[in-house]
C-alpha positions as CSV (number, residue, x, y, z in Angstrom):
1,M,128.0,0.5,29.5
2,V,131.2,-1.1,28.6
3,C,133.4,1.5,29.2
4,I,132.3,1.5,32.9
5,F,133.1,-2.3,33.0
6,R,134.6,-3.8,36.2
7,G,136.0,-7.3,37.3
8,D,137.0,-9.9,34.5
9,W,136.5,-9.0,31.3
10,P,134.0,-11.6,29.8
11,Y,134.5,-11.5,26.5
12,N,136.8,-13.4,24.3
13,R,136.7,-11.4,20.6
14,P,136.7,-7.6,20.0
15,V,134.3,-5.7,21.5
16,F,132.8,-2.3,19.1
17,V,131.2,0.6,20.5
18,W,129.1,2.6,18.3
19,S,128.9,6.0,19.5
20,E,128.6,9.5,18.1
21,T,129.5,10.7,21.3
22,L,132.2,9.0,22.7
23,T,135.9,9.8,21.8
24,S,137.8,7.8,24.3
25,I,138.3,4.5,25.8
26,P,139.4,4.1,29.2
27,D,143.1,2.8,29.5
28,A,142.1,-0.5,30.7
29,L,140.0,-1.3,27.7
30,R,142.1,0.1,25.0
31,H,143.7,-2.9,23.5
32,K,139.9,-5.0,24.2
33,V,137.1,-2.2,22.7
34,E,137.1,0.2,19.9
35,I,134.6,2.5,19.3
36,V,133.0,2.7,15.7
37,R,130.8,5.3,14.5
38,G,129.4,6.8,11.2
39,Q,126.1,5.6,9.4
40,L,125.0,1.8,10.7
41,S,125.3,0.6,7.1
42,T,128.7,2.3,6.3
43,V,130.3,0.9,10.0
44,L,129.2,-2.9,9.1
45,A,130.4,-3.0,5.5
46,S,133.9,-1.4,7.3
47,L,133.9,-4.3,9.8
48,E,133.2,-7.1,7.4
49,D,136.1,-5.8,4.8
50,R,137.9,-6.6,8.0
51,G,136.9,-9.8,8.3
52,F,134.0,-9.5,11.1
53,S,130.5,-10.6,9.2
54,R,128.9,-12.1,12.5
55,L,128.2,-9.6,15.3
56,K,126.6,-10.5,18.6
57,V,125.2,-6.5,19.0
58,G,123.2,-5.5,22.6
59,G,121.5,-2.3,23.6
60,G,117.8,-1.8,22.4
61,K,118.0,1.4,20.7
62,T,121.2,0.3,18.2
63,I,119.3,-3.2,17.5
64,H,116.3,-1.2,17.0
65,R,118.2,1.3,14.5
66,L,119.5,-1.8,12.7
67,L,115.9,-3.6,12.3
68,A,114.6,-0.4,11.3
69,E,117.5,0.0,8.1
70,D,116.6,-3.7,7.9
71,L,120.4,-4.4,8.6
72,V,119.5,-7.7,10.4
73,D,119.9,-11.1,8.7
74,E,119.5,-13.2,12.0
75,L,117.7,-12.5,15.4
76,I,118.3,-14.1,18.6
77,I,115.5,-13.3,21.2
78,S,116.0,-14.4,24.7
79,R,113.0,-14.3,27.1
80,I,112.5,-14.6,30.6
81,P,109.4,-13.9,32.5
82,I,109.6,-11.1,34.0
83,L,108.0,-8.3,32.1
84,L,109.7,-4.9,32.4
85,G,107.6,-2.8,30.2
86,G,108.9,0.0,27.9
87,G,112.1,-0.1,26.1
88,P,112.8,0.8,22.2
89,L,113.5,-3.0,20.7
90,F,110.6,-2.8,18.6
91,D,109.2,0.7,18.7
92,S,107.6,1.4,15.1
93,L,109.5,0.0,12.2
94,P,109.0,1.3,9.0
95,A,107.7,-1.8,7.5
96,P,107.3,-5.2,8.7
97,L,109.9,-7.4,8.6
98,Q,109.5,-11.1,8.1
99,S,111.3,-13.5,9.7
100,D,111.0,-17.5,9.6
101,D,112.0,-19.5,13.1
102,F,114.7,-22.1,12.9
103,S,115.1,-22.4,16.4
104,T,113.4,-22.3,19.7
105,G,114.1,-24.0,23.0
106,S,113.4,-23.6,26.7
107,F,115.9,-23.9,30.0
108,A,115.4,-23.6,33.5
109,G,113.7,-21.3,35.0
110,G,111.5,-20.5,31.9
111,L,114.0,-18.8,29.6
112,V,113.0,-19.2,26.2
113,K,115.4,-18.8,23.5
114,S,114.1,-18.1,19.7
115,Q,116.4,-17.5,16.7
116,Y,114.8,-15.9,13.2
117,A,116.0,-15.9,10.2
118,R,114.8,-13.0,7.8
119,K,113.1,-13.2,4.9
120,R,114.5,-11.5,1.9
């Protein structure tokens, strides 16, 4: 979705798009977005070698794969009081992932944000 973005660019840091099928970035985004591919653990190690040790990840399927491979150290879940149903985020995982809740807060409109640290 980031590759069809219209309007002012909202990100002030590098954006990496993990894709096995995408081959190019639109010219307008070429200096803002980089395609990464391969095994997630290898991609994350490569990004960490380049100095990117804290990543914000979007996309339910990508997050689910990171969770399934136990590659998430911290998870921030924001909830709004509207149930949409479905989605791949917490579909079956190979094993339970124990975490500690280190911050939960509520905001205007019923938004609730919780931060969890993975127990290892």
